[in-house]
N, C-alpha and C positions, 0 to 999 in steps of 0.2 A: 619870745625873748625873755630870758631870766635876768633879773637885776640883782647884783650883789650889793648889799647895803648893810650899814650898821645904824643903830638908832641915832648916832651922832651925825651921820652923813645925810639923813633925811631932812629935807627942807621943812622948817617949821611952818612956812607959808603954805605948803601943800597940805599939811595936817590941819591947819586953821581953816583952809577953804573947804576941805572935805567935811570937817566937823560942822562948819557953818551950813553947808548944803544939807547935811543930815538933820540939823536943827530946824532949818526952814521946812523940810519935809515933815518933821514932827509937828510943826505949827500949821501944816496944810498950806504952805506958801511955795508951791512948786516953781513958780516963775523966778523967785529969788534964788531958789536952789540951783536952777539951771544957770543963772547969772554967775553964781559962785563957781560952778564947774567950768563954765566957759572962760573964766578969767585965767585959767592955767593952760599952758601948752603941753607940759610934760608931767605925768603923774608918777613916774618912776615905778616903784614896787606896788603902788596903790592903784594901778590901772584897773584891776578887777573891781575895786570899790567904786571907782569913778563910773564905770559902765553900769554897775548895779544902781547907784544913786541917780544917774542920768535916766535910766530906764524907769525907775520908780517915779521920778519927777514928770516924765512924759506921760506915763500912765495916769498919774494924778490929774494931769491936764486933759485927760481923755484923748490923747494923741496916740492911740494904740498902734497904728501902723508904724509910727516912728519909734515907739518904745521897744518893738520886737528885736531889732538888731542889737542895741546895747544890752538888753536883758539876756539874749542868747549868748553874746560874747562873755558876759559876766558868769553865766552858768558854765561856760566852757573853761574859764580861767580859774574860778574858785573850785578847789578840790572837793570831791564828795567826802563826806556827807554834808559839808557846810554849804553846798550850793543849792540845797533844796528850796530855799526862799526865792532864788532867782528862777528856778524851773517853774515853781508855782505861780510866780508873778507873770512869767511868760505865758503860762497856760491861761491865766485870766485875761490877758490881752487877746489871745486867740478866741476865747469864749465870747468876749465883747464883740468880736468881728463876726460872730456866728459860726465859727469853725469849731464846733463842739467836739467832734470826733478827735481832732488834733489836740484840743485842750484836755480831753479825757486821757488820751495817750500820754501826754506830757506829765499829767498828775500821777499816773501809774508809774511812769519812769522815775519820777522824783521819789515816790514812795519805795520803789524797788532799789533805787540807788542808796537811799537812806538805810534800808534794812540790810543791804549787802555789806555795808560798812559798819553795822552796829556792833558794839562790843558786847559779848555775852555777859549776862549778869550772874551766871552760875556755871559750874562745870558738871557735866553729867558723865558718870563712869558706869559702864555696863559690864557685868561679869556673866558670860554665857558659858554654860557647861553643857557639853553634848550629852544626849540621851542614848541609851543602848538602842540599836537598830530595831529590836523587836518590841520596844515599848513606845507607845504614843501618849500624848498628854492632851487632855481637853480641859481648857479653863473656861469658866463662865464668869460673868461679871460679879456675882455674889462672892466668889472665891477671892477676888481682888479686894473687895470692900471689907471682908471679914478678917483678912490677914493682919496680924499685929506686927507693925514694922519694928518694934522694939525687941521682939523675941525671935529666937532662931527657929521656933516651931510654931505652927498654927494651933487652933483649938483642939484638933484631934491627934496632936502629937507628931504629925508628919513634918520632918525637918525641911522639906522642900516647899512648904507653905501653900498647899493646894486647897485649904478650907475643909468644909465638912464632907462626909462621904454619903450624903443622901443620894437616892437613886439617880437624880438628874446630874449629880456632880461627881460620880465615880470615875476613876481613871480606868482605862482599859487594863484588863488583867487582874483587877481587884474586885472581889465579889462580895 
C-alpha cells in the first residue's frame, strides 16, 4: 500500500516516536525503543522505518526469532540499494540461530543488490577499429606498460601503440 503524503500531513507524533525509538537504540535501550514503537497504531509512510527499528530492537534483545519477520519486511519495503542494512541485520539473526548458509546467502544478496544499483563513478568509452583479415596482432603485457598514453605513437613510432619490436613482441608479418 502506497501512502500519499506531504510533509505537512505527517503527524509530528509519528516522527517523534520513531526518532525516540532510534535514540533509545543508539543508547542500547531496546526495551524502551519497543515501547515507543508499540505506542503507535499507524505509521503511515514510515512503515518501513518502523519495521527496521522494531527488528533492530528485537535483535538487540537477542530475540532473533522474533526479529526476522520485521527485518525481512523492512528489507522488502525499503528500496535497493538503501535496504542493505536490513538484509545484513537479517543475515546476522540467521547466523545467531546457526543458519550460516542462509546468512551467507543473504549477505551475498545484499552485496549484489548494492552493486547492481551502484552509480558508476566514471564513464568508459572504447573505440574499436577492425583489423584487416590477413593481419593478426599479439600483445604482451610489456607493450601495454610501455605505451605512452599522452602520445599518438609509442616508442618505435608505431601509431597503433604496440610497443617495441623485440623478437618476443613482433607483430605477425613484420620481420
